[in-house]
N, C-alpha and C positions, 0 to 999 in steps of 0.2 A: 557500170562505168562508175569510177570513184565520183564523190562529189568535191569539188574545187573547196581549198583551204579560203576562208575571207581574208581578204586582204586586209592590213592594219590600217586607221582612221590616219589620214593626210595631218601634218600636224596644225596646216591651217583651220582645221575642224576641232582643234582643242577646245577653245573657248567659244565656238560658235554656238548660238542660240538655237535649240531646236524648241520644237512641240512641249511645251510642259518641263522644260530643261534648261538650267543657266546655273553660271558658276555661284554659287554661296559666297557673298559679300562678307560674312564671317572668317569662313576659310581665307578668301581672298586677302584680308587684313592681317590674321592671326598667325598666319602658318610662319613668316618667314620671322616674326618675332618669337614665336614658340621653338623653332629650329635653332636660333641662335642662343637662345637660352638653355635650351636641352644640351647644345654643345658645352655650355658653360659650366655645366653640371660634370664634365668630364675628371676634373682630378677628383670626383668622389669615388672611381674606379680603384678598384683593388690592385694598385699597381705599386711595387715596391722597388726603389733604385735607389743608388748612392747619388746620382746625377740627376740633373732633368733631361729625361729623354722625352716625355708625354708632348705631344704637340699642344698648341693651344688652339683647341677644336672649336671653341666657340668664337674665336676670333678670324680662323680661317671660314669659317661658316659667313660671318659676318661680309668677309672679304669675297665669297663668290656670291652671295646674294649682292651685293654692290655692283658685282660684274656683269651676274647675267641679268639683272632686272635693275639698273639704274632709277635710282627716284622711289624705287617699290619701299624703302625705308627712308623716312627725312633724316634731315642732315643733323637734327637733334638725336637722332636714334641712338647716337656713342655715349650719349651720358645716362639713359636708363638701362641699357645694355650692360655698358661698361662696370656702371655699379653693381650690379647682378652679378658680373663676373669677379669683381672684387672682392664680394661676399662669400664665393664658392673657391678663388683661386689660392687663397693666402696670400696673394700682393698684398703691399700696403692701401689701407682704404684711398682712393682716389687716382691712382697709377693708371688703372685699366680706363677709367673716366676719362683722364686727360689724352691717352695714346690711341683710345678706340676712337673718340672725338676728332681729332687730329687726323686719324688714318679715313674715318667718313669724310670729313671736309676735303682731303686729298684726292681721295676716290671719285669726290663729286665733280673737282675741278678737273682731272684727268680726263672725265667723261665728257666736259664741255669742249674740252681742249680735243682731244683725239677721239670724237664719237664713233669711227669705222677701226676697230680693231679685230685681228683675228688670236685665234687661241694661245699661240705663242708668244704674243705683245701680253695679254692679259695677265699669263704665266710668268714672263719676267717682270712684269709691274706686278703682280700679286709677290713675287719672291723678295723683290726689294722692298716693299711693303713690310711683309713678315720677320725680314731679317732686322730691319729698322725697330719692330715693335719688339723683337724680342732682346733685341741688344740695350733697348731703351729701359724696357722692364727689368732687366736685371741692374741696370745702373740705379732705377728707382727703389729698388729691393735692398739693395748696398750699397747706401750714398757715401760710405768711406772709401768705397773701390778695392774693398779685401780680396772680393772673390776674383778670381781668373776668367776674364771674358770666352777662353776657349772652352771651359765646361759645357757651354750652351751649344756647342758645335754639331752634338749628336742629334739635340731636339731640334736645331735648325735643317739640318738634313733632312729628318726624318719629317717634317715640316713641308718643307718643299717639294720631296716626292709625294706627300701624302694628299697636296693641294689639288692636283685634277681629279682624285678621285672623290675628294669632297665637294668639288665643282660638279661633278657628275650625281653625285648625291642630293646637291641643291637642285639639279636641273629634275630629278625626279621629283622631289619634295614641288617644285613649281607646278609642274603636269598635275601633281594630286589637288594643289591650290587651285586650280582653274580645272576642274574635272566637276562637268557639268550635274547637278543634283535635282530632285523631283522639288518643282515647285507646288506651293500649297494655293 
């Protein structure tokens, strides 16, 4: 007689304390910050293109964390994370600081106004925030308005289609963050 396969643990048991096991406070705090910072390092990937096509992975991760776990990052988190992104993205210093701070404040405001949202509404709102971020980032990068705003449409399309995958990846990192580890 074959042995039955073990059933997966229910979601409600992920963060539950068991004997000699508890989520690590260091992982619980550090993982969201490190994931967003790792996403901001995406301009270092060896991609050669004549137009901007690589989505802002760090910003997508920030939006996904804010929508998955509101309040896990403080409202002022846009400042240090935006500074880190500015150092690696090639944007003028201060553009991501400003835009990420505005985005975090806006996401926090929406969370207080509409606490019960589904995935479709989250994706719609994230799409609006991502589109505004990309157009404003281009406007800050070229203050004279020389560039054509249509040049970022491929980047916008890829970003909007990639957001559900980024949200799923952030959910996996959230499960890792709450994984029980051995207590001393």
